N, C-alpha and C positions, 0 to 999 in steps of 0.2 A: 176896653175898646174891642177886644176880640171875643168878648162874652164867653170866656173860658175860666172856669174856677181855678184857684191856685192849686188845689189838690189834684184836679184833673191834669193840669199842665205838668206837674212834677211826676205824676204817674206815667204820662206819655214820654217824658224825657228819660226816665229811668227804666222804661220797659225794654226787655231784651229783644233782639231781632226775632221776627216770626219765622216759622219753618219755611214759609214761602220765600222770605227774603234770603234765608240761608241757602235754599235750593237755587234761587236766582244767582247768588254769588258763585256757587259751585259751577253752575251751568255757564256763566259768563267766562269763567276761567277756562273751561273746555273750549268755548267758542274762540277765545283769544289764541289758544294754542293751534286750533285748526286754521284760523285765519293767517297766523304767522307761518304755519307749516306750508301754506300755499303761496307764500311771498306777498300776502296782502292782496291777492288777485280776486279771490272768490267772494260772492255775495251771499244773500240769504238762502237762496235755493240750494246751493251746493254745500253750504255749511249745515243746513238742515238735513241733507241727505247723508253727509258724513256722520252726523250724530245718530241718525237712524241705523246706519250700518254697524255702529259699535254698541247698539242696544239702548241708546238714550231716546226715549219716546217723549216728544214734546211737540207743541203746536208750531206751525210755521210763523204765526203772528208773535209768538213768544220769542222766537229766535230774532225776529225783526226788531222787537222792542228792546231786547238786551243788546243787540249789535248797535242800535242807534244810541242807547245809553252809554255804551262803551266807546262811541266814536269810531266804530268799524264800518267799513263799506267796501264794496267791490270797485273795480276800476271800470271806467266808462270810455266809449270810443270818442274820437275827436273828428272834426269835419273832414269830409272826403275830398280827395284831389284826383282828377281824372288822369289815367295813364294809358288807357286803351286807345290805340290808333287803328281804326277799322280799315281793312283792305277792301276797297270798293270794286276790285277787279273781278272777282269770281263769286257771284251771289249764289252759285249752285251748291255750295257746301251744305250738307244736311245736318239736322239736329236728330241724332239717334237716341237721345235720352228723354226728351220731351218732359223734363222736370221730374222724372222718376228716379229719385236718388236713393231708392231702397232695393238694391239688387238682392237676390236670395242667397248669394254666395260671394266670397271674395274674388278679386281679380276679374270681375265682369265689367265694372264701370269705374273708371278713374276720372277725376276732374282736376283741373289745374288753372292757374292764373299767375299774373305778375303784379307785384306792388312795389311802390317806391318807399325808400327810407332815407331820411336826411342825416348825414354825418358832418363832422367839422371839415372833412376834406372833400366833400361833395356828395352827390346823390348816389345811393346804392339801390340795387334792384334785386328782388327776391322772387324766384319762381318755385312753384310747388306742384306736387302730384299727390292726390289724396284718394284713397280707396273708399268709395261711398259705403261699402258694406259695414265697416267698423269705424269710419272716420279717421283712420290712421294715416298719418303723413308718411308715405312710402318713398318719396323722393323730393329733394329740394336743392336749389343752387342759389348762390348769392354772388353778385359781381357788380362792377362799377359801370355796366352797360346793360342795354335792354335788347341786344341783338338776338338772333335766332339761336346762337350757340348756348345762351343762358337756359332756354326752355328745353333744348336737347339734352343738356347736362342733367337737368332735373329728371327728365323722362328716362335717361340712361340709368341713373341711380335706381329708379323704381324698377326697371326691368331686371337689373342685376340682383336686387334684393328679393324681389317677389317671384321672378321667373314665371310670368303669367302664360296661359295658353294663347295660341294665336287667335286673334279675334277680339281681344280685350278692347273696350271702347275708351278712348281718351277724349273727354269733353272739355271745351274751353269757350272763351268768347271769340269774337271775330277780329282779334288783334292781328296786325300784319305779320307778326312772328309766327302765329299759329296757322295762318293760311299761306305761308310762304312755300315755295317749291322745295326748299331745303328741308323744312320740317316734315312736309308730307312724304318726301322721299325716305326720310328716316323712319317714319311710321310704317311705310310700305315694306321696307327692308326688315323690320322687326315684328311684323305681324300685328301692328296696332291700328285700330280703325279710328281715324280722327272724326270728331263731331264738334259742331259749333252751335251756339245759341244765336238768338236774334240780336241785331245791333241795338244797343241802348237799353236792353232788358236785363237788368242784373239778376232777376229771379231765375233766368234760364241757367245760371251758374251759381246758384245760391250757396252751395256747400263750400266752394272755393272762396266766395266773398265772405262768408261767415268766418272761415278760418283766419283770414287776414284781419278782420275786425277784432277777433280774439287776440291774435298775435300783437296787434298794435296797442290795444288797451291794457294787456297784461304784461307786456315786455317793452315794446318800442317806446311808448310814450311815458314810461316811468323814469327815464334817465336820459342824459345826453350821450351821444356816441362819437367819441373822438376820431376813431379810424374804422375802416371797413373790416379790418382783421378782428378787432374786438367785437364788432357787430356780428361777424360770421361765427365767432366762437360762442357768443351768447345765444344766437338763434339755434345753433347746433345743440347746445345744452338744454334749451327750452323744449325743442322738438323731441329729442331722443330721451331726455331724462324726466321731463315733466309732462308734456302734452300727450305723448303716446303711452306713458306708463303710469302717470299719477292723476292727471286731470280727468274728472268725470264728465261725461257728455250726456246731456238731456236726451239727445236723439236716439241713444242706444241704452236707455234705462239707467242712466247715471253710472254706467260701467266705464272703465278706461278702455281704449281701443284694444290693448293687448288682453285685458280681462275678457272682453266681449268675444274675441276670436277664440280664446281658450275655452270659454264657457259653452260656446255653440259648436265646438268641435270642428274648427276650421281645417284641421289636418285630414278630415274625412270628406271635405267638400269638393274634391276633384271631380267626382262623377256629376255632382250638381252643376259645376261649371260647364262641363262638356255638354250636358243636356240643354242648358240654357243657351249656349252658343249655337247648338244645332237648331233650336227653336227660332233663334234670331235669324239664322241663315234662311229659313223657310219663310218667315214673316216679313223680313225687311226687303223692300223693293228697291233700295238704293244699292247699287253695285259697288264693290271695292274699287273697281277700275275708275269709276267716276270720282270717288272720294280721294283716292291716293294718287291718281295720275296728275302730272303737271298741267296747269292751265295752257291755253292756246299759245302759239308761238309769238303772238303780238305783245306778250308781256315784256317790259323793258329789261328786267333783270333775269330773264330765263337763262342767258348765257353765263351769268355770274354765279351759277350754282356750284357750291363747293361741298364735296362729300364730307360727312361728319367723321369723327375720329375712328369710329368702327363702322365699317360698311354694312354689316349685318349682325343679327343677334348671335349667330354662331361664332363669328370672329370676336365679338365682345365677350362671350362666355369663355372662349379659349384663353384670351388674354387674362381675364379675371381669375380663372382657375389656376393658371400658371403662376400668378402672383400669390395666390393662396398657398399653393404647394411650396413655393419658395419660403414663405413665412412659417411653414410647418403646421399649418392648421388643416389643410386638406379640404376645406369647404368655404363657401362664400360667407362673408360676415352677415349676421342677422340684422 
């Protein structure tokens, strides 16, 4: 029926595995270990890059074939839910980034956003601050509300850990929290220049949107979250132990953020930061007073402004250094 001779069938059945099959089996085992080491999050591109970095040369399509045969796949995003509530009061806020997410040095351009996460006890909201230079998450906060305090806490964490020069740009969407009087006053007191994209254009804040897509597909949507405390601990572990230190980013040549900053000598970048900030001061036609000053007196919540926990960057640093000295470390945590 199959037009195969008896002799040919038994030769095929008793034939030992070919060298190609043995190589595929060994490579599949390496791929399984890499995939498991990243918690089942990575797909073909990052597995292929991990193999290349350990000296295993193979084609991208071969990795794809072996992963498919082994039933391995990366995680994928789920449908989007809108959380941005635009503030229609002050359309004068400027876009200082113009989709240029490739600054020449760290602490020049930061981006941030807020996303929602569902838990068994209700909704949680996560705010982030990302340095566009290395894609490192330099600040984040998670709470059961989406008030301005949430994004101020995330930006405060970034300022404490990075100690940026005055004039660093923080770019976001036009959410009411980012255009509020309280947030703009906090930026003014700490030498941060607020920047906003256009309403409804996600590409104007693509780096922040991309991070949340990665966070949700690699962590949030992989399991249920009983409480906000457990969610907060998991997000902290993901950001500090995995995303900044182990996850390879295609935008920076498949380095991790910390590897990228070390490789490119971030510790020598202070002069480059200063030069770039001076160039921006000469070329930018939008004044700090327009960006950071409160809107007109007709705004209904102008009198409800509450100063943040730290009135200025200097008071924030004094409090932080005092706590560090009490702990015996003598410096800010990295």
